[in-house]
C-alpha positions as CSV (number, residue, x, y, z in Angstrom):
1,X,-3.1,-15.5,-13.0
2,X,-0.9,-12.6,-12.0
3,X,-0.5,-9.6,-14.3
4,X,2.7,-8.5,-12.5
5,X,5.7,-10.5,-11.5
6,X,6.0,-11.3,-7.8
7,X,8.6,-9.7,-5.7
8,X,10.4,-12.0,-3.3
9,X,11.9,-11.0,0.1
10,X,13.4,-13.4,2.6
11,X,10.0,-14.2,4.2
12,X,7.5,-12.7,1.9
13,X,6.1,-12.9,-1.6
14,X,4.6,-9.6,-2.8
15,X,2.2,-10.4,-5.6
16,X,-0.7,-8.9,-7.5
17,X,-3.9,-9.5,-5.7
18,X,-6.2,-12.2,-7.1
19,X,-9.9,-13.0,-6.4
20,X,-8.8,-15.9,-4.2
21,X,-7.4,-13.3,-1.8
22,X,-10.8,-11.6,-1.1
23,X,-11.7,-13.8,1.9
24,X,-8.3,-13.4,3.6
25,X,-8.3,-9.6,3.1
26,X,-11.8,-9.2,4.4
27,X,-10.9,-11.4,7.5
28,X,-7.8,-9.3,8.3
29,X,-9.6,-5.9,8.0
30,X,-10.9,-4.8,11.3
31,X,-11.6,-1.6,13.1
32,X,-8.1,-1.2,14.4
33,X,-6.6,-1.5,10.9
34,X,-9.4,0.5,9.2
35,X,-9.1,3.5,11.4
36,X,-5.6,4.1,10.1
37,X,-6.6,3.8,6.4
38,X,-8.5,6.2,4.2
39,X,-10.3,3.8,2.0
40,X,-10.7,0.4,3.8
41,X,-14.0,0.6,5.8
42,X,-15.4,-1.8,8.3
43,X,-17.2,-4.0,8.0
44,X,-15.2,-5.1,5.0
45,X,-16.7,-8.0,3.2
46,X,-15.3,-10.5,0.7
47,X,-17.5,-8.9,-2.0
48,X,-15.9,-5.5,-1.2
49,X,-12.5,-7.1,-1.5
50,X,-13.4,-8.6,-4.8
51,X,-14.4,-5.2,-6.1
52,X,-11.2,-3.6,-4.9
53,X,-9.1,-6.4,-6.5
54,X,-10.9,-6.1,-9.8
55,X,-10.4,-2.3,-9.9
56,X,-6.8,-2.3,-8.8
57,X,-5.9,-5.1,-11.3
58,X,-7.4,-2.9,-14.1
59,X,-5.2,0.0,-12.9
60,X,-2.2,-2.3,-12.8
61,X,-2.9,-3.4,-16.4
62,X,-3.0,0.3,-17.4
63,X,0.3,1.0,-15.7
64,X,-1.2,3.2,-13.1
65,X,-0.8,1.0,-10.0
66,X,1.4,-1.6,-8.3
67,X,-1.0,-3.5,-6.0
68,X,0.7,-6.1,-3.8
69,X,-0.7,-8.7,-1.5
70,X,1.8,-9.6,1.1
71,X,2.0,-13.4,1.4
72,X,4.2,-15.3,3.8
73,X,6.4,-17.6,1.8
74,X,6.5,-20.4,4.3
75,X,2.8,-21.1,4.3
76,X,1.1,-18.8,1.8
77,X,-0.7,-16.8,4.5
78,X,-1.9,-13.4,3.4
79,X,-0.4,-10.9,5.9
80,X,-1.3,-7.5,4.5
81,X,-1.4,-5.2,1.5
82,X,0.8,-2.5,-0.2
83,X,-0.3,-0.5,-3.2
84,X,1.5,2.3,-4.9
85,X,-0.9,4.1,-7.3
86,X,-0.7,7.2,-9.5
87,X,-2.4,10.2,-7.9
88,X,-5.6,11.4,-9.6
89,X,-4.7,14.4,-11.8
90,X,-1.0,13.9,-11.2
91,X,0.2,10.7,-13.0
92,X,3.9,11.4,-12.2
93,X,3.2,11.2,-8.5
94,X,2.1,8.0,-6.8
95,X,0.5,7.4,-3.3
96,X,1.5,4.5,-1.2
97,X,-0.9,2.6,1.1
98,X,0.1,-0.2,3.3
99,X,-1.2,-2.3,6.2
100,X,-0.6,-5.5,8.1
101,X,-3.3,-7.7,9.6
102,X,-3.1,-7.6,13.4
103,X,-1.9,-11.2,13.8
104,X,1.3,-10.2,11.9
105,X,2.2,-7.0,13.8
106,X,5.5,-6.8,15.5
107,X,7.3,-9.3,13.2
108,X,9.2,-6.8,11.0
109,X,7.2,-7.8,7.9
110,X,6.5,-4.3,6.8
111,X,10.1,-3.3,7.3
112,X,10.9,-6.1,4.9
113,X,8.1,-5.5,2.4
114,X,7.9,-1.7,2.0
115,X,11.4,-1.1,0.6
116,X,11.0,-3.9,-1.9
117,X,7.6,-2.6,-3.0
118,X,8.9,1.0,-3.4
119,X,11.9,-0.2,-5.5
120,X,9.5,-2.3,-7.7
121,X,7.2,0.7,-8.1
122,X,10.0,2.9,-9.3
123,X,11.0,0.1,-11.7
124,X,7.5,-0.6,-13.2
125,X,5.6,2.7,-12.9
126,X,6.4,5.9,-14.9
127,X,6.5,8.1,-11.8
128,X,8.9,10.7,-10.3
129,X,7.9,10.5,-6.7
130,X,5.9,8.6,-4.1
131,X,3.9,10.3,-1.3
132,X,2.4,9.0,1.9
133,X,-0.3,10.5,4.1
134,X,0.2,9.3,7.8
135,X,-1.9,10.1,10.9
136,X,0.2,12.1,13.3
137,X,-0.2,9.4,16.1
138,X,0.6,6.4,13.9
139,X,4.0,5.5,15.2
140,X,4.3,2.3,13.2
141,X,3.5,4.1,9.9
142,X,5.8,7.0,10.7
143,X,8.6,4.4,11.2
144,X,7.9,3.0,7.7
145,X,8.1,6.3,5.9
146,X,11.4,7.0,7.7
147,X,12.7,3.6,6.6
148,X,11.7,4.5,3.0
149,X,13.7,7.7,3.2
150,X,10.6,9.8,2.7
151,X,11.1,13.5,3.6
152,X,8.4,15.4,5.5
153,X,6.2,17.8,3.4
154,X,4.2,19.1,6.3
155,X,0.7,18.8,7.6
156,X,-2.3,18.5,5.3
157,X,-5.6,16.9,4.8
158,X,-6.8,13.7,3.0
159,X,-10.2,12.6,2.0
160,X,-11.2,9.4,3.7
161,X,-14.0,7.7,1.9
162,X,-14.2,4.9,4.5
163,X,-15.3,7.5,7.0
164,X,-16.9,10.1,4.6
165,X,-14.7,13.0,5.8
166,X,-11.4,14.9,5.4
167,X,-8.8,14.2,8.1
168,X,-5.6,15.8,9.1
169,X,-2.4,14.0,8.3
170,X,1.3,14.4,7.8
171,X,2.5,14.2,4.2
172,X,5.8,12.6,3.2
173,X,7.6,12.2,-0.2
174,X,10.5,10.3,-1.7
175,X,11.8,11.0,-5.2
176,X,12.8,8.4,-7.7
177,X,16.4,7.5,-7.0
178,X,17.4,8.4,-10.6
179,X,15.2,11.5,-10.9
180,X,18.2,13.8,-11.4
181,X,19.1,11.8,-14.6
182,X,15.6,11.8,-16.1
């Protein structure tokens, strides 16, 4: 049972992750995808996915996160993940994480999903801005932050628990569209 309403795009259903998604998420997570993410290690097991799903659902229930599994509408295939979650110690700022499984690369799915997810986050979360940390050589992710209208904040570091180290990244930010009126 979903705790958040699904967001529909022409080809995708973005919905709250459920325990039934654990196997698909674990199957899609591989070294190529993991090396671009701070907190999705490999090997990634269904049990690890279940733990993530349980934790992110609790954060969603508390209004601190918008976790979304990307599901293809035509056949229900899980294609990837987007989450927008309040930053630790700064509840008015959220961080966005997104990825697509390799079989779904090059189809424009993230270009379709990311703007819908961002709009929904500003609708359901009490946040003023969303930030992204992107590896400098990740062209696909850099295209997503540009699509979202995120402005560069400069270089920085991010803790990557999946690799147990801090790593360099480029930081980006977009303000809530109605922030001036808040």
